[in-house]
Structure formats: C-alpha cells, structure tokens
Steps between C-alpha positions, in 0.01 A plus 500: 500500500225735375140497624261757355135502608232737371753773417351832388667828406315822415650810338266799545199270467647299212530126564856406402499161676162334543474232774804302382596175673785258426786309663857428394688206649872511590735428210249575224552734205165666431419719201269796564336592170267772385475808276614845608269631771384155607625542858822294482745767613264622773470147640877451487564829680261399776675162531838676526377731776528815288128572503220423748186316386155654534367174642575130513784298648847447354777296661855445374719232660252492789508878559206736455595772250315769694593415859848356438621709208870493595502120533331474160760725338781289644336195339455658157732599218293742293589617151254756358451539126694828500768454762582823693878471471740774612650579164787712638648196678718225359356149486708345780467815710123493459472133597716555809279795596186289455661216694562731798133603496407130508724430799803345329843569648864406456572155356131428430478826305803419283381145440145591398595796281745281311249214471210709367722686254614165363148353498354798314798546263591855606852432627647643179327837560550516877707821479274681252248767589144368488406808295722371219349150491249370246148417615584131492794545736289717730242220519772257601632738767145527638472120507834475681367749755187287555717192564751663737352401836410146385123544547276190494256682267580691180234729354606603150298744289602458133854373582600450135380839375765657278713185470609347171417132423833373633459694825139379536620141475768570762244649740269202440779257591589712804142492629485122451822462698353689796253220577427360753679750725283784366132532416445728199196703396558677169293702259581512131343566162714228339263202517760262359711588802221387731443175309872415518564607858197502728342222706172691527326789330270755662307706245350828615270738312300799622644433843356147517666159479384333178703179533748333733651173377799342330572611140427148376159477667400846384571424136344152527165636616484773236182490293644695208519302175827338405648633175663298220712680241570371151654642186395338173481547127141398431191590301226747580299232685766453770312699765173316437678163506678579827174610663356152440753341737356383833585737783581800280289799601640763266766542231671834436702537179799732470680568170863397457756542222551281195153349487516368855229578753494486879202363688422526871263228622320569826438161653285376786684450832663160531498432124809454283414513129851491356475140379164579337657801328783283367256244363286773339807657337601161360151436362477845339856502371596813695863600552549535875811666644397590856265349758511563873274545801514793740396409853350762734751722680476702819425800281192321365396409854528856620318650200210258544473556875529878466232506229262322737577737789236775543617860480595655833271757651637780716 
C-alpha cells in the first residue's frame, strides 16, 4: 500500500526528512512516532500528495506521488493535525460539499454522508455551524471528511487531539473496525494508543527512522533495566539489604507517609527479583504492602533510541 525509498525533503537547506525508507502492507494499522520537528508531518504530507519530495521515491497504492498525484489523492483520506474546516458551514452541508469535490453524486452522496456522520458520531450536530463546535467535534468532522470517498489508505495526523477519554476510545474502536478494508498510517503522542491499536510502529527522529517493528518486539529488545517497585516499613538498612539481591543494579529510596518508604529497584534485563524481595522481607520482618514490576514501554524504547541518535547537523 505504501512504499517509501530513500525519501529526502529539504527546507531552505534544512534536512527535514533524511533518506527515509519503509513499507506498509494493505490492512495494517501503523503508528508513526516521533517528537515535534522529527519529520512525521512532512512525510505524511508527501504521502498524501500535498507536498513534493526533494528526492527519493514514494508510491501509494501503486501510484507515484509525484507523477500520479491525482490518483494518489483518490487513494488517500488525509486528516491533518489542524483540519482546515470551513467554519461558516453546517456539518452536513460541509460534508456534502466535500463529497462533491471527491466525485460523489446523488444516492452515493446521501449514503456516504449519512454513514460517515454515524461512524464518527456527528449526526447529532449535523445542522450546527462548525464554528460553534468544540475541538473534539471538529476533529470528528475532519475524520468523517477523510472517510467520505472510501479510500483504501487513511493518513491521520494526531486524530485524537482534543478528544476526551470516551471519545478517544470511540475513535480507537472506529479505526479497528476499518480493517481490513482500509490501511491506516497515524501519528500520535499518546503511546498507549499505539500499543493498544497498532500492528507496527515506525519511530522517527531528526528525520531518520530509528525503529520499525511491532510494539511487542520493540519492547522485548529494549536494553533498559527493568524496574521493580516496593513499599515497605523497614529499618535503615533496607537499601543496603536490597542491593545485595542478585540482579539488582541500583536501589533508589523515596520517602512515604506514616513510616513507610518506597524503593525503586533497577534490575538487569530478563531478571525478576520479586520472589527474592518477598523472601528478604520475611527474613527481616519488614511490613510489605506493595510489590510490582514495571516492564519497558514504547516510551522507554523511544527515549533510549533517541538518546543514542547523534544530533542532526544542518
């Protein structure tokens, strides 16, 4: 569905996208992650045909984005982070207008406008001016617009921005329901969203691809130490005793109320010291009221990879 090879984009000599290559297969939901200024939005605009690349080759649904721009746009539903809605139009009026631009007519127009309003939960505000809608509703109108012409590829830049937790969950379920008829490439800063929704993750930083894999494989290969948290009522030797456990690299103590103390144990990868902690607490007569392990997250993966990435030169 998407084939990107050696993509480069320069802005006045500044390298925004630096020889990026990746592929997305039909039916996948792929998360595109990176900090602000990493090159995500630029890459997505090139994929959607809104911006030409400086060099490289990009194909969407078998069409070259530079030579077959109109065919690419017919294949893509693009939702930018800040959707350029016509705020002086009513929701249904706006969607009908956008449908006409996308070639919908008559019965097909009525069917699709009704379907996308229902899918994106904007039917109840269909007669309201867009100017009077909250940001969350505007995001949903923009998503309905992207879905109107039933494109095989959806490119969504921060689709849940401005939504409350209930609305975020609704959008997540909507995106899941669109498979396998649609391939989805989405950028977001909500890493939990990616872990719950995406089949693959592409991490980009300084215009370069840092990682491209499934969320599970990325977290499994992380070299960062696992952390074990415990909250105990113990003596002053607790830290020293905990540091004697096999696999524990470092113990950080944090004060708590009522004579309790919190300890964070940084543990070697692949080690689980919780049973050893329980045995030590029993031997020392400690009161233990919390003990759990925190496994690496996508946030940990990205921070480690970004820290290892050399600074970009212009």
